[in-house]
N, C-alpha and C positions, 0 to 999 in steps of 0.2 A: 450159809448166810453169815454165821459168826466168823467163819474163816475170812469171808470177803471183808467184813467190817474190821477184822483184825489187821488184814493186809492194808486196808485204806488208812487205818490209824498209824500203822508202821510207816507207810509211805509218807503220810502227812508229817509224822515226826521227823523222818529223815529229811524231808523238804525244809522243814523249819530249822533243823540243825544245820543244813547246808546253807540256808539263808542267813542264819546268825553268823556262821563262820565266814560267809562272804562279806557281810557287813563289817565283821571284826577285822577281816583282812583289808577291807577298803579303808577303814580308819587307820590301820597300820601303814597302808600305802600313802594315805594323806599326810601322816606325820613324816614319812620318809620324804615326801615331796617338799614339805615345809623345811626340813633339815637341808635339803638340796637346793633351797631357795627358788623352787619352782612354784611361786606363789599363785599365779593364775591357775595352774593345774590343781593345786591344793584347794583353792577356793571352790573350783567347780566340783571337785570330788566331795568336799564337805557340804556343799549346798545340796547335793544329791543325797548324802547321808541324812541330813536334817529332814529332807522331804520323806525319805523312806523309813526313818526311825525318829519320829518327832518327839519321842519321850526320852531319848538318850542324851543326857546332859553333856557328856564328853564331846559330842559332835558340835554342839553350840560353842563350847569352850575353845576347841581347836579352831573353829571358824573365826571366832573373835580374836584369837591370837594372830591369825594370818592378817586380819585387818589392822591390828596394832603394828605388826611388822611392816605394813605398807602405809603407815601413818594415817589410816582412815579411822579415827577414833570414834566418830559418830556411828559408823557401821558396826564397829567393835562393841560399843555399848548396847546397840540394838540386839546383837547376837547374844551377848552375855545375859541381858535382861530376859530375852525369850528363853534362854536356858534355865534361868531360875524359875520361870513359870512352868516350863515343860517338865522339869525334873527338880522338884522342890528339895530333894535330899542331896542333890549334887552340890558339893561345896566349891568346886573349881570355878563356877561362873561368878560367884561372889569375889573370888580372888581376881578374876579377870576384870570385874568392875573396879576393884581396888587398884589394879595396875593402870587402868585408864585414868583413874583419879590422880595417881602419881605423875603420869605423863602430862597432866594438865595442871600440875602444881598444887593439888589439894591433898596434902598428907593426912589431914584429919578425916576426911571422907574415906580415904584409902584404908585407914586403920579400922574404921567402922565396918567396912565390907570384909576386911580380913578377919575381924572378930566374929562376924556372922559365919564365915567359912569354918573357923575353928569350933564354934558352937555346934555346927552340923557334923563335922568329921574331924574332931580333934585328936583322934587316935590313928588317923591315916597319915602315913608319912608323906603321901603325895600332896596333901593340903599344905604342909609346911614347906615342902620342896617348891611348890608353885608360888607361895608367898616370898620365899627367899629369892627365887628367880625374878619375881616382880620388882624387888628392890634393886637388883643388879642390872636388869635389862632396861635401863633408862639412861638418858643423857647424864644426869647428875646422880651417880650411884650413891645409895645410902648404905654404906658398908656396915654401919653400926646396927641397923635393923636387919640386914640380910643375914649376917653370920648366925645369930641365935636360931633363926628359923631353919637354916640349912643344917645346923648341928642337931636340931630336934628331928629333922627328917632322917638324918643318918642314924640317930638313936632308935627311932621307931622302925626303921627298915632293917631289923636285926636278923631276919631269916634269909629271904630271897633278895639279896642285894640288887638294887637297881643302879646300873652304871650312870644314869642321869644324875643321881645324887652326888657322885664323885665328880662328874663333869661340872656341876654347878659350883661345888666347893673349889675345884681347880680354877674355874673362871673367876671366882671371887678373889683368889689370890693373884691370878695372872693379870687381872685388870688393874691391880695396884703395883704391878711390876715386881711382885714377890714370887719370882720364879722358883726359888728354892722350896717354897711351900706348895706351889702349884704343881710342879713336875710329878711328885709322887702320887698326887691325886689323879692326874691323868693316867698314870701307870696303873693305879687301882681300877680305874674304869676299864682300861684295856685288859686287865686280868679277867674281868667278867665277860667282856666282849672284845676279843682281839681285833675284830674287823670294824671297830667303832671309828668311822672315818673322821669325825670331827675332832676326836681326841688327838689323832696323829697330826691333823692340820693345825690344831692349837699348839702342839709341841713345836711344830715347824715355825709358827709365828714367834714363839719364845726365842728360838735360835736366831730368827731374823732380827728381833729386837736387840739381841746381843751381838749383832753384826757377824754371826757365824753363818754366812750365806751358803757355803757348800753343805753344811749339816742340815740347814733349813730346807734346802732344795731336795736333799736325799730323803728327809722325813716325809715331805709332802708327796714325793713321787711314789712312796709306798702305797699311799691311798689310791693313786691313779692306777697302779698295777693291780690292786685288788678290786677297785670299782672305777673303771674308766669313764663312767657317766656321772661321777660326783662333781658337779659344777664348782662348788666353793673351793675345791682343791686347786683347780686351774686358776681361780682368782688369786688365791694366796700365793701360788707358785709365781704368778705374774708379778705380784707385789715384791716378792723376794728377788726375782731377777731384775726388776727395775731398780731397786735400791742397790743391788750388786753392780749394775751397770754404772751407777754414779761413783761407787767406791773403787771400781777397777777400770780406769779410763782405757787401758790397753784392750781389754775384752768388752768394753762398754757397748759398742754398736751391736755386737752379736747377742749379748744378753738382753739388750733393749728389744731387738727383733724377736727373740724368744718370748719376752714378756708380752709383747703386743699379740703374738700368735696365741698364747695361752689365755689372754684376756678375751680374745674373740671366741675361743673355745668355750670359755665360761659363759659368754653371752648365748652361744648356740645351745648350751645345755640347760639354761635357766628360762626356757620358753619365751625368750625375748619380750618379757613383760616391760612395762614402762620403767619399773624400778631397776631391773637388771640392765636395761639399756642406759638408764641414767648413770648407773655405777660405771658402766663401760665408758660413757662419755667423760665422766670425771677422771677416769684413768688416762684418757687421751690428753687431758689437760696436763696431768702429771708427767706424761711422756713427751709433752710439747709437740704432739702430732696434730697440729691445728688444721691441716688440710683435711684429714679424715674426720676430725671433730666437726668442722663446718658442715660436712655432708650428713653426719650422724644426727646432729641436733636440728637440722632443717626439718626433719620429719618426726622429731621427738615431742609428742604432745601428751600432757597429763590427761587421764580419763576424765577428770573434773577440772575445768579451767580455774577453779578457786583453790586447787591444790597448791599448798605453799611451795612445792618443788618446782612449780612453773617459774618462780623467781630465779632458781638456779639454772634452769634451761635458758632463760632469757640472758642471763649473765654469760653463759657459755656461747650463745649465739653472737653476742657482742664481742667477746674476746676473740673468737675464732675469725670473725669477719675482719677485725682490725689487724690481727696477726697476718692474715692473708691479703692485706692492703685493700680490702673492700671498705674503705673508710666511711663512705656515706651510709652504707647498710649498717656498719658497726655503730655509727653515731645514732642511728635510728633505734637500735636495740638498747644502747646504753641510756638514751633518753627515756625509753620505755621502762627500763629498770629503775631509774631514779624517780619515775612518775608513779611508781607503786608505793603510795604513802603508807599503806598498811605494813610494808616491809622496810620502813626507813631504818629501823634498828639493825637490820641485817646488812647494811651497806658496809663494804670493806675498803681499806685503803687502795687495793688494786682496782676497785671499781672506779674511783676517781682517776686513777692512773690511766686506765684504758680510755675513759671518757676524754681525758686531756690529750692522749695520743691521737685520737681521732680528730679532735679539734685542731691540734697542731698541724696535722697533715692536710687539713682542709683550709689552712690559712687563718684559723681563728686563734691567733697567738695569745691574745689577752685572756680569753676564756680558758685556753689550754694552761696558761700559767696559774690561774686561780685553782683549777682542779688538780693539777700535778702538785702544787704546793700543799693542797689539802691531803693528797695521798701521802706525801712525805710527813706531814704532821701526824697522820695516823700510823704510818709505818716508815720509820727512818731508813730502813734498808733500801727504800726506793729513791734515795737522795740523788743517785746518778741521773735519774730521769729529769730531775729539776735542774741539775747542772747542764743538761743538754739544752734546756730552754735558755739558760743563762748564756751559753756559748752561742746560741743563735742570735740573741740580742747583741752580744759582743761582736760577732762577725759582721752584723749589720751596722755597727758603730753606734748603736743605741746604748751608750756606755752607762748612762744614769739608770736605765732599766736593768741592764746587766748587773750593775752593782747591787740593786735591790734584790735581784734573784740570788746572787751569790751570797748575800748576807744571810738569806734563809738556808742556803746550802751548808754554810759552815756552822750555823746554829743547830741544824737538824741532827748531825751525827759527827761528833768530833773523832770517832773511831773509824770513820770512812777511810779506806785505804788510799783514796785519791784526795784526801783533805788538803794536802800540800798544794796541789794544783788549784783547788778551790780558793785557797788564800791568795795564790798568784793572781787569778782572774778577779778576785774581789779587789785586791790592791790596784791592779792595772785599770780596772773599770772606773774606780774612783779617781785615779790619777788623770785618765783621759777625759772623764766627764768634767773635771775641773778645767783641764786645758782647753777643751772645746768651748766651755762657758766663758773663758777669758779671751777668746779670739777677738780681734778688732779693737783691742783696748778696753774691753769690758773688765770690770773687777767684781769678783764674787767672793763669798765667804770661803775661808780655807778649811772648812769642816771636812770637805771631801779629801783634802790632802792629809788631814789628820787620820781619817779612816784608812786611807791608802797606806800611810806609814805604819799604822797598827797591824794591818794585814801583812805587809812585807816583813814586819818584825816577827810575827808568828811564823812566817815562811822560813826565815833564817834559822829559827830554832828547830823547825822540823827537818830542814835540809841545809845544814851549815855550809856545805860546799857548793850550793847552787848560786853561781856568780850573778845571775840575772836579778836575783832578789836584792843583792847589794847595790847593783847598778840603779835599780828603781828606787831604792831607799835614798840613794844619793840624789837622784833627780827630784824626788819629793821634797827632801830636806833643803835642797837648793832653793826651792820655791817657798818653803816655810821660813827661810832665813829672814833676818831683819838687820837693821843697821848696827845693832848692838853686837851681833855675832859676826858681822863682816864676812859672811859666806862660809864660816867654819863648820856649820851644822852638817854639811854634806861631806866634809873631809874624811872622817873615818870610814865611810861607806865606799867612797871612791878608792881609798887606799886598800880596803879589803877586797874590792873587786879586782884591782890590779894584782894583788897578792895571789888570788885564786887562779886568775888567768895565766900568769907567768908560771905558777907551780904546775899547771896542767899542760904547759907548752902550747897554748892556744892563741899566741899573739897574732899570728897571721890571720886567723879566722875572725879575730875580734878587733881588727885594726881600727875601724870607725869608732867603736866604743872606747878603746884605749886612748885614742886621740882626744876624745871628749874628756876623759878622766885626767890625762896629763895636762891639757890646756887649763882645765878648771883649777887643778891643784897649783899649777904654775902661777895663775892669776891671784889665787888666795895668798900664796907665800911671797908674792912680789913686794908686798908692803913691809914685811918684817924679816925676810930672809932671801935676799936677792940670789945668792948662790944656789939655794934649794930650788928657787923658781926657775933659774936658768936650766938646772938639771932636768926639770920636768918638761920645759919647752924643747930642749934638745932631744928628749925621748920622743916627743911628738914628731920632730923633723926626721928622726931615724926611721919612723914608720911612714911619714908623709912629707918628703923633702920640700914640697911646694906649699905646705900649709901656711896660709897668710897670717892667721892669728898668732901662731907661734913665732913666725919671722918678725912680725911687727912688735910683739912684746919683748923679744930679745933685743931689738933695736932700742926700745924705750929703756930697758934695763941697762944697756950699755951707755945710754946718754944721761942717766941720772935717776935717782930714786923717785923724785917728784913726779916725773912723767909716768913711771911705772904704776903709780897709784891710779892712773886713768885707764888702766887695762880693763876692757869690758868683760863682764862676767855674764855669759849668756844664761838665760833662764831656761 
């Protein structure tokens, strides 16, 4: 009987030992899934652990961490709070609550929770390690608070060194682009665990940031050789190859193709959760693969409609529809995006740009102009989109509106590589707007002529050999002239135009414009220098022997100076 009881006790003990080992292994597997960004898988595993081991605080802590990684702060708080109740001596759940406080901008509450954790387990390096990570694993990293906690963790973990301590210290420096300090920390982590995938990936990222793309690719491929199922390695490899494709146009298409292939591999290995699919979709934007993007985001829905990432999905639906010329659908999504008043602070310049593009292609030019102008106001690099609107007005001969648009173009970005042409269109728009307004004998203010002259003046400084700028300055100043100047305001510009044309040997191609310049200069000099006037009129006849204006003026000049003063000067 004693033997039977002894065997039962032994069997029970072995069963319990096996059960504990199984749970421990499951927690390790859950942590591995978290590191591999398999968040749905990790959540499922941790929920099972919580149900089977309701008194183990670490299970709640890791479940809460997964929720934080997927931006579900309410669920994270619930998990951490349950953890403090289930295991009152577990300090990590107070750290988790503190991290949730930090993510919601409440640093004071965070410190209170961190202090509770230290009071409970102030001699355990993991407490300080978790606090240090909490300070760096957020959008606005608090480096000043993170470092002393990470250093304290390193100090307390004096015997069996945990590579996570060195990983955290390495990340602390790497996030600040202090790669000289970060690199040896990653190496120390690898000394403890040579197969630590994330350390190799992070080193690869540092190479990428230094534009050492071959070295970055090689470092990350080490991970894939060791662990072909480690999803983050494929994501970072894709990032490296995509940047490489931009830096190396010759091999760019091949590298971009590799990048997209590896990003799809990342998606397959991260259980295709909403978050991993969202990251894949964002990469498609980066890769300008809008055809694939439109298909991907069509079925990408957040588990909770109130999830703030729904805003990003709506944005990508709008962008991809517009890029694929589905303008009505794109306009619907963009209006939906702008209709989310709770996300008004998240609107970007590119959002206004795509809204304007959709409106422009649907014939809503006035609305398009307003929104594209707003886009340029927020992001001056989008100025060429505004210039496109101006060109559309210019082509339609709506010169007053074109002038209004180009005024914004030149103000938006003086370093724009096409700024010279913007000044050309600004000047020409103002000039023709004035000319159209003065048709039929109407007289209007010369303000538009002054603006035109200013624009062409800027153009001549930017492009001193651009003859058209001088021709238009001549025409503008001809109309700005008054009796006091007797037509001489335009003279230096016509002369400069002639000088450039003849130096370039473009007389034949510029015959009409040269005739205009010679006749004008001949008429101006007729009153004071008849020989000079004759010289210009003869140059006209050399190009156009039947030119009536030059012929008539030469007859006047031959007949006497008084008649020459009657030479008409065309406006």
